[in-house]
C-alpha positions as CSV (number, residue, x, y, z in Angstrom):
1,T,-0.6,10.3,3.0
2,W,-3.5,8.5,4.8
3,P,-5.0,7.4,1.4
4,V,-1.7,5.7,0.5
5,M,-1.5,4.0,3.9
6,T,-5.1,2.8,3.5
7,E,-4.4,1.4,0.1
8,V,-1.3,-0.4,1.2
9,C,-3.2,-1.9,4.1
10,H,-5.9,-3.1,1.8
11,L,-3.5,-4.7,-0.7
12,L,-1.2,-6.5,1.7
13,P,-1.9,-10.1,2.8
14,P,-2.5,-10.4,6.5
15,H,1.0,-11.6,7.4
16,A,2.6,-8.7,5.6
17,L,0.1,-6.2,6.9
18,K,1.1,-7.1,10.5
19,R,4.7,-6.5,9.7
20,F,4.0,-3.3,7.8
21,M,2.0,-1.9,10.7
22,A,4.7,-2.8,13.2
23,W,7.3,-1.1,11.0
24,A,5.1,2.0,10.6
25,A,4.4,2.2,14.4
26,D,8.1,1.9,15.1
27,G,8.7,5.1,13.1
28,G,9.4,3.5,9.7
29,M,7.4,6.1,7.9
30,V,5.9,9.6,8.2
31,V,2.2,10.1,7.3
32,I,1.8,13.5,5.7
33,E,-1.4,15.3,6.7
34,M,-3.5,16.9,4.0
35,P,-5.4,20.0,4.9
36,G,-9.2,20.0,4.2
37,E,-8.9,22.3,1.3
38,T,-6.7,19.7,-0.5
39,I,-9.9,18.0,-1.6
40,V,-10.2,20.7,-4.3
41,R,-6.9,19.7,-5.9
42,L,-7.5,16.0,-5.4
43,H,-10.9,16.3,-7.1
44,A,-9.3,18.2,-10.0
45,L,-6.6,15.6,-10.5
46,M,-9.0,12.7,-10.3
47,G,-11.2,14.5,-13.0
48,K,-8.2,15.2,-15.2
49,Y,-7.1,11.5,-15.1
50,A,-10.5,9.9,-15.0
51,D,-9.7,7.9,-18.1
52,L,-7.0,5.9,-16.3
53,P,-8.8,6.3,-13.7
54,M,-6.8,8.0,-10.9
55,D,-7.6,6.8,-7.4
56,L,-7.5,8.9,-4.2
57,A,-4.1,7.4,-3.2
58,D,-2.5,8.4,-6.5
59,A,-4.0,11.9,-6.4
60,S,-2.6,12.3,-2.9
61,L,0.9,11.4,-4.1
62,V,0.7,13.8,-7.0
63,W,-0.5,16.5,-4.6
64,L,2.4,15.6,-2.1
65,G,4.9,15.7,-4.9
66,E,3.7,19.2,-5.8
67,Q,4.0,20.3,-2.1
68,I,7.4,19.0,-1.3
69,D,8.9,19.0,-4.8
70,V,9.7,15.3,-4.8
71,L,9.1,13.5,-8.1
72,D,10.6,10.1,-7.3
73,V,8.0,7.4,-6.6
74,I,8.1,3.6,-6.1
75,T,5.1,2.1,-7.6
76,L,4.0,-1.0,-9.6
77,D,1.5,1.3,-11.4
78,E,4.0,2.3,-14.2
79,R,1.4,3.2,-16.7
80,D,-0.5,5.7,-14.6
81,F,2.5,7.4,-13.0
82,A,4.1,7.7,-16.5
83,A,1.0,9.8,-17.4
84,Y,0.6,11.9,-14.3
85,R,2.0,15.5,-14.2
86,T,2.3,18.1,-11.5
87,A,0.6,21.4,-11.8
88,A,3.9,22.7,-13.3
89,G,3.9,19.9,-15.9
90,E,6.7,17.9,-14.3
91,S,6.6,14.1,-14.7
92,F,7.3,11.5,-12.0
93,R,10.2,9.1,-11.9
94,N,9.3,5.6,-11.0
95,L,12.4,4.1,-9.3
96,L,11.1,0.6,-10.1
97,A,10.8,1.2,-13.8
98,P,13.4,-0.4,-16.1
99,V,16.1,2.0,-17.2
């Protein structure tokens, strides 16, 4: 999602950002568009997890997981993604988490 791409660009150091953008421009990723009405779900998620707090990028990933039924994530944010649940109550699997 665009919020995730924005967050990645914000967090990467300049040398890695240049490589990331080249990789993305060469087709290394697909950015999923979110319809305008998605803001209702994002707002609800961010309210539900305000104690963590949930940011827009995380909310967009939970929304996307609900839309395409994919619960595998790669994140350094183990605590938050261990708490997040889809609307159906499903948990996410962080592929970076120790087994």
